[in-house]
C-alpha positions as CSV (number, residue, x, y, z in Angstrom):
1,M,0.0,0.0,0.0
2,N,2.9,2.3,0.8
3,Q,4.5,1.4,-2.6
4,I,1.4,2.5,-4.5
5,L,1.3,5.8,-2.6
6,D,4.9,6.4,-3.6
7,Y,4.3,6.2,-7.4
8,N,4.7,9.5,-9.3
9,P,4.4,9.5,-13.1
10,N,6.3,12.8,-13.5
11,K,9.3,11.7,-11.8
12,T,12.4,11.1,-14.0
13,S,15.9,10.0,-13.5
14,G,19.2,11.3,-15.0
15,G,19.7,8.1,-17.1
16,G,16.6,8.7,-19.2
17,K,17.9,12.0,-20.6
18,T,21.1,10.4,-22.0
19,A,19.2,7.7,-23.9
20,K,17.1,10.3,-25.8
21,S,20.2,12.2,-26.9
22,D,21.8,9.0,-28.3
23,V,18.7,8.4,-30.5
24,V,19.0,11.9,-32.0
25,V,22.7,11.5,-32.8
26,R,22.1,8.2,-34.5
27,V,19.3,9.6,-36.6
28,F,21.5,12.6,-37.6
29,A,24.3,10.3,-38.6
30,I,22.1,8.2,-40.7
31,L,20.8,11.3,-42.5
32,L,24.4,12.4,-43.2
33,A,25.3,9.1,-44.6
34,L,22.3,9.1,-46.9
35,F,23.2,12.6,-48.1
36,A,26.7,11.5,-48.9
37,I,25.5,8.5,-50.8
38,V,23.1,10.8,-52.8
39,L,26.0,13.2,-53.6
40,L,28.3,10.3,-54.7
41,V,25.6,8.9,-57.0
42,I,25.0,12.3,-58.5
43,G,28.8,12.7,-59.1
44,V,29.1,9.3,-60.8
45,M,26.2,10.0,-63.0
46,S,27.6,13.4,-64.0
47,I,30.9,11.8,-65.0
48,L,29.3,9.1,-67.0
49,K,27.1,11.6,-68.7
50,N,30.2,13.8,-69.6
51,K,32.1,10.8,-70.9
52,K,29.2,9.8,-73.0
53,T,29.0,13.3,-74.4
54,E,32.7,13.3,-75.2
55,E,32.4,9.9,-76.9
56,Q,29.6,11.2,-79.0
57,V,31.6,14.2,-80.0
58,I,34.6,12.1,-80.9
59,A,32.3,9.7,-82.8
60,K,31.0,12.6,-84.8
61,A,34.5,14.1,-85.6
62,T,35.6,13.7,-89.2
63,Q,38.7,14.5,-91.2
64,A,39.0,17.0,-93.9
65,K,39.9,15.7,-97.4
66,I,43.2,17.2,-98.7
67,E,44.2,16.7,-102.3
68,V,47.5,18.1,-103.7
69,T,48.4,17.8,-107.4
70,Q,51.5,18.8,-109.4
71,G,51.7,19.5,-113.1
72,A,52.7,16.7,-115.5
73,T,56.1,18.3,-116.3
74,Q,59.0,19.4,-114.1
75,T,58.6,22.9,-115.6
76,D,55.3,23.6,-113.8
77,N,56.0,25.9,-110.9
78,T,52.8,25.6,-108.8
79,L,50.9,23.1,-106.8
80,K,47.0,22.8,-106.8
81,I,45.5,22.3,-103.3
82,K,41.9,21.2,-102.9
83,I,40.3,20.8,-99.4
84,S,36.8,19.6,-98.6
85,H,35.1,19.0,-95.2
86,D,31.6,18.4,-93.8
87,K,32.3,21.2,-91.2
88,A,33.4,24.8,-91.5
89,I,37.1,25.2,-91.8
90,D,38.7,27.5,-89.2
91,K,42.2,27.7,-90.5
92,I,44.7,26.2,-93.0
93,I,48.5,26.4,-92.6
94,Y,51.4,24.9,-94.6
95,N,55.1,24.9,-94.6
96,W,58.1,23.7,-96.6
97,D,60.7,21.5,-94.9
98,Q,59.2,22.2,-91.5
99,T,60.3,25.8,-91.6
100,K,58.1,29.0,-91.6
101,D,54.3,28.4,-91.5
102,N,52.2,30.1,-94.1
103,A,48.4,30.7,-93.9
104,I,45.7,30.0,-96.5
105,S,42.6,32.2,-96.3
106,C,39.4,30.1,-95.6
107,N,36.7,32.3,-93.9
108,G,34.7,29.3,-92.6
109,E,34.1,27.6,-96.0
110,T,33.8,23.8,-96.3
111,E,35.4,23.6,-99.8
112,I,38.6,25.5,-100.7
113,E,40.8,25.4,-103.9
114,T,44.0,27.3,-104.1
115,E,47.5,27.2,-105.6
116,I,50.9,27.7,-104.0
117,N,54.3,28.2,-105.6
118,L,56.7,25.2,-105.8
119,L,60.3,25.5,-104.6
120,A,63.1,24.7,-106.9
121,G,64.7,21.3,-106.1
122,S,63.3,18.6,-103.8
123,H,61.3,19.7,-100.8
124,D,58.8,18.3,-98.2
125,L,55.3,20.0,-97.9
126,T,53.1,19.8,-94.8
127,I,49.5,21.0,-94.7
128,K,47.4,21.3,-91.5
129,V,43.6,21.9,-91.6
130,V,41.7,22.8,-88.4
131,D,37.8,22.8,-88.4
132,R,35.5,24.8,-86.1
133,D,35.5,21.9,-83.5
134,G,39.3,22.1,-83.3
135,V,39.8,18.8,-85.1
136,E,43.0,18.7,-87.1
137,S,43.7,17.0,-90.5
138,T,47.2,16.8,-91.9
139,Y,48.9,16.1,-95.2
140,S,52.6,15.6,-96.1
141,G,54.4,14.9,-99.3
142,N,57.6,15.5,-101.2
143,F,57.7,17.5,-104.5
144,T,60.6,18.0,-107.0
145,S,60.8,20.8,-109.5
146,D,63.4,22.1,-111.9
147,V,61.8,25.6,-111.6
148,G,59.9,27.5,-109.0
149,E,60.9,29.8,-106.2
150,D,64.4,29.5,-104.8
151,K,64.1,29.8,-101.0
152,E,67.3,28.0,-100.0
153,K,70.3,29.9,-99.0
154,P,73.7,29.2,-100.6
155,T,76.2,27.2,-98.6
156,I,79.8,28.3,-97.8
157,N,82.7,25.9,-97.2
158,T,86.2,26.9,-96.4
159,E,89.4,24.8,-96.2
160,V,92.9,26.0,-95.2
161,V,95.7,24.7,-97.5
162,G,99.1,25.9,-96.4
163,N,98.8,29.7,-96.2
164,K,95.8,29.7,-98.6
165,L,92.1,29.6,-97.8
166,V,90.0,27.8,-100.4
167,I,86.4,29.2,-100.5
168,T,83.6,27.3,-102.1
169,A,80.0,28.7,-102.3
170,T,77.3,26.4,-103.7
171,D,73.6,26.9,-104.5
172,E,71.1,24.3,-105.5
173,T,69.8,26.6,-108.3
174,A,72.3,29.2,-109.4
175,I,75.0,31.1,-107.6
176,D,75.4,34.8,-108.4
177,F,78.4,36.2,-106.6
178,V,80.6,35.9,-103.5
179,T,82.2,38.7,-101.5
180,Y,84.9,38.6,-98.9
181,R,86.5,41.2,-96.6
182,W,89.5,41.1,-94.2
183,N,88.9,43.0,-91.0
184,D,87.7,46.5,-92.0
185,E,89.3,46.5,-95.5
186,E,87.5,47.0,-98.7
187,E,85.2,44.2,-99.9
188,T,86.3,42.0,-102.9
189,K,83.6,40.5,-105.2
190,V,83.9,37.3,-107.2
191,V,81.1,36.9,-109.8
192,A,79.8,33.7,-111.4
193,E,80.9,33.2,-115.0
194,S,77.6,31.8,-116.3
195,E,73.9,32.1,-115.5
196,E,73.5,28.4,-114.6
197,Q,76.6,28.2,-112.5
198,T,75.9,26.6,-109.1
199,T,79.4,26.7,-107.6
200,I,82.1,29.4,-107.2
201,T,85.5,28.2,-105.9
202,F,88.5,30.4,-105.4
203,D,91.4,30.7,-103.0
204,I,92.9,33.7,-101.1
205,E,96.1,34.2,-99.2
206,I,95.6,34.3,-95.4
207,L,97.0,37.5,-94.0
208,K,99.9,37.2,-91.6
209,G,98.8,37.2,-88.0
210,Q,95.3,36.9,-86.7
211,N,92.6,38.4,-88.9
212,D,88.8,38.4,-89.2
213,L,87.3,37.3,-92.5
214,M,83.7,37.9,-93.6
215,I,82.3,35.9,-96.5
216,I,78.9,36.5,-98.1
217,A,77.4,34.3,-100.9
218,V,74.3,35.4,-102.9
219,D,72.3,33.3,-105.3
220,K,70.3,34.4,-108.4
221,S,67.1,34.7,-106.2
222,N,68.9,37.1,-103.9
223,N,69.1,34.6,-101.0
224,S,72.2,35.2,-99.1
225,E,74.4,33.4,-96.6
226,S,77.3,34.7,-94.6
227,K,80.2,33.2,-92.7
228,E,82.6,35.0,-90.3
229,A,85.7,33.5,-88.8
230,S,89.2,34.3,-87.6
231,Y,92.3,33.0,-89.3
232,T,95.9,33.1,-88.3
233,G,98.1,33.6,-91.3
234,V,101.4,31.9,-91.7
235,T,104.3,32.6,-94.1
236,K,106.5,30.4,-96.3
237,P,110.2,30.2,-95.7
238,D,112.5,32.4,-97.9
239,I,115.3,30.7,-99.8
240,L,118.2,32.6,-101.3
241,I,120.7,30.8,-103.6
242,T,124.0,32.5,-104.4
243,V,126.4,31.1,-107.0
244,S,130.1,32.1,-107.1
245,A,131.5,33.8,-110.1
246,D,133.4,30.8,-111.3
247,K,130.3,28.6,-110.9
248,S,132.2,26.2,-108.5
249,H,130.4,27.0,-105.2
250,V,126.9,27.6,-104.0
251,D,125.7,29.3,-100.8
252,V,122.1,28.8,-99.5
253,R,120.4,30.9,-96.9
254,V,116.9,30.0,-95.5
255,T,114.9,32.2,-93.2
256,H,111.5,32.1,-91.5
257,D,109.9,34.3,-88.9
258,V,108.8,31.4,-86.7
259,G,111.4,28.8,-87.3
260,I,112.8,26.2,-89.8
261,K,112.0,22.6,-89.2
262,E,113.7,20.9,-92.2
263,I,115.9,21.7,-95.2
264,L,116.2,19.3,-98.1
265,L,118.9,19.6,-100.8
266,E,119.1,17.8,-104.1
267,I,122.1,18.1,-106.5
268,N,121.6,16.6,-110.0
269,G,118.9,14.3,-108.6
270,Q,121.0,13.1,-105.7
271,N,119.8,13.8,-102.1
272,V,122.3,15.6,-99.8
273,D,121.9,15.8,-96.1
274,V,121.6,19.3,-94.5
275,D,122.1,19.4,-90.8
276,I,120.4,22.3,-89.0
277,G,120.8,20.7,-85.5
278,D,118.2,20.0,-83.0
279,Q,116.9,23.5,-82.9
280,T,114.4,25.3,-85.2
281,P,116.4,28.3,-86.2
282,A,114.9,31.3,-87.9
283,D,118.0,31.7,-90.1
284,A,120.0,28.9,-91.5
285,S,122.9,29.0,-94.0
286,F,125.1,26.4,-95.7
287,G,127.3,26.0,-98.8
288,F,128.6,23.3,-101.1
289,N,130.9,22.9,-104.1
290,I,129.9,21.9,-107.6
291,S,131.8,20.8,-110.7
292,G,131.1,20.2,-114.3
293,S,129.4,22.4,-116.9
294,R,125.8,21.8,-115.8
295,N,124.3,21.3,-112.3
296,N,120.7,21.3,-111.2
297,V,120.2,22.4,-107.6
298,K,116.9,22.1,-105.7
299,V,116.3,23.3,-102.1
300,V,113.2,22.6,-100.1
301,A,112.5,24.3,-96.8
302,V,109.8,23.4,-94.3
303,S,108.8,25.8,-91.5
304,V,107.6,25.0,-88.0
305,D,104.1,26.0,-89.3
306,N,104.5,23.3,-92.0
307,T,104.6,25.9,-94.7
308,R,106.9,24.8,-97.6
309,T,109.0,26.6,-100.2
310,E,110.8,24.9,-103.1
311,V,113.4,26.6,-105.2
312,E,115.1,24.9,-108.2
313,E,118.0,26.4,-110.2
314,E,120.1,25.2,-113.1
315,I,123.7,26.3,-112.9
316,V,125.6,26.3,-116.3
317,N,129.3,26.8,-116.4
318,E,130.2,27.8,-120.0
319,N,133.9,27.6,-119.2
320,V,133.8,23.8,-118.8
321,S,133.8,21.8,-122.0
322,A,133.8,18.2,-123.0
323,E,137.1,18.3,-124.8
324,D,138.4,15.5,-122.7
325,V,136.0,13.1,-124.4
326,R,137.6,11.2,-127.2
327,I,135.4,9.5,-129.9
328,N,137.0,7.1,-132.5
329,I,135.0,5.8,-135.5
330,E,137.0,3.5,-137.8
331,Q,136.3,1.2,-140.7
332,D,137.6,-2.3,-140.2
333,S,140.7,-3.0,-142.2
334,E,139.6,-6.6,-143.2
335,D,135.8,-6.3,-143.4
336,K,134.9,-3.0,-145.1
337,H,131.3,-3.4,-144.1
338,K,132.3,-3.4,-140.4
339,V,132.7,-0.2,-138.3
340,N,134.5,-0.1,-134.9
341,V,133.6,2.6,-132.4
342,S,135.5,3.4,-129.1
343,V,134.9,6.2,-126.6
344,E,136.9,7.5,-123.6
345,S,135.4,10.0,-121.1
346,P,137.4,10.6,-117.9
347,S,134.3,12.2,-116.2
348,G,132.0,9.3,-117.2
349,I,129.3,8.6,-119.7
350,K,125.7,9.3,-118.9
351,E,124.3,8.6,-122.4
352,M,125.5,7.5,-125.8
353,V,123.5,7.7,-129.1
354,M,124.5,6.6,-132.6
355,N,122.9,8.2,-135.6
356,L,123.3,6.0,-138.7
357,N,122.0,7.6,-141.9
358,D,119.6,9.9,-139.9
359,V,118.3,7.1,-137.7
360,D,119.0,7.4,-133.9
361,I,120.1,4.2,-132.2
362,P,120.6,4.4,-128.4
363,I,123.6,2.4,-127.1
364,N,123.1,0.4,-123.9
365,L,125.8,1.3,-121.3
366,G,124.7,-1.3,-118.7
367,D,123.6,-0.8,-115.1
368,A,126.7,0.9,-113.8
369,A,126.6,4.5,-112.4
370,P,127.3,7.1,-115.2
371,E,130.4,8.3,-113.3
372,E,131.9,4.8,-113.5
373,V,131.4,4.3,-117.2
374,K,134.6,5.9,-118.5
375,T,135.1,3.8,-121.7
376,A,132.8,2.1,-124.2
377,S,133.3,0.2,-127.5
378,F,131.2,-1.6,-130.0
379,N,131.0,-2.5,-133.7
380,F,128.3,-2.8,-136.3
381,N,127.8,-3.5,-140.0
382,V,126.9,-1.0,-142.7
383,G,125.5,-1.5,-146.1
384,S,127.0,-0.7,-149.5
385,G,127.4,2.8,-150.6
386,N,127.9,5.9,-148.5
387,N,127.1,5.8,-144.7
388,K,127.0,8.8,-142.4
389,I,127.7,7.9,-138.8
390,T,127.4,10.3,-135.8
391,I,128.3,9.3,-132.2
392,N,126.9,11.7,-129.5
393,I,128.2,11.5,-125.9
394,V,126.6,13.1,-122.8
395,R,128.7,13.3,-119.7
396,P,127.2,13.1,-116.1
397,D,127.5,16.9,-115.8
398,G,125.3,17.3,-118.9
399,M,128.0,18.4,-121.3
400,E,127.9,16.9,-124.7
401,K,130.3,16.0,-127.5
402,H,129.7,14.4,-130.9
403,E,131.8,13.1,-133.7
404,T,130.7,12.5,-137.3
405,K,132.3,10.3,-140.0
406,E,131.3,9.1,-143.5
407,I,132.2,5.6,-144.5
408,Y,131.9,4.2,-148.1
409,C,131.5,0.5,-148.9
410,E,131.7,-1.1,-152.3
411,D,129.4,-3.9,-153.3
């Protein structure tokens, strides 16, 4: 009875309030989760929709038709270009050999026909067509023509040869002229000799010391190319040969501003050593004796810069004769058709030729050195009647002597 009197329906405890709050939080969390799911679904649907739209656009993209035709002969200097598309064309550009782009007017048309100039020679053409949707169509091809515009610049090649610079300017169509200028000096012009000339080649001497050179090549279409470079000029050795008054002694002096690396001497075809030591002197002198009536002297000097000078001189001594050469031509005492010849030359015999009745007959002297052949003899037969015989002797020093005799033989 007391328990019933204690009942009060409005009485609450602290634990009941906490349970109610938990329910509210759980409901709110469920709502947030549902909202997030809805957003995710909407995002996925949007992506799928955009992808489908892009695929539809790509599926609808088409390429422009590009046709390029060249004339039937190599003398045609233009190309015909025909472009057709199912959409408006936004722009057309083309270039030769992947160089400067050129525009073709289109104004949104779907069909365009035009002509462009060919380039002389063989060149690659690239055409790009862009429609209103940004879709690109391309064309590439190679075309060769003997005529047409000349857009290529000439080429300039240089090569150093000793103290010379060889300049070669080349153009694929026709070269017009080349100019060159050392430092700030006046320009020099070299002009092509003919209208169809494609190459100009010439050489110039490189100035001593370090100098700047400007070369400009221009072709017949006024295309130009330039080349600038610095060159250090070198000089050749100087050789002075002095012969004594009696022609028996020769003095040689060789000079070079940087130094002499080697001197070569040749006397009458024979090499003679010239010792300049282990140094590379700027001035070297030496002398040697000569004999005989004729001597050929050649001196070659090579500098430290590898420049080379060669001087050759023939020294003739008119005071020396070949009177010491004795030539004997005799008819055999027993056989009148037989002729005996004997020769003596204390200085040697380099060459011997017999002339029989205006016919030259060389005489073989063997393999010995000319200086060692001091005597020679032989015999031969002659025909009936009068026979004219001439023996000509050449000494190693070049002096000559001849003897002539007429021999008559009866039948």
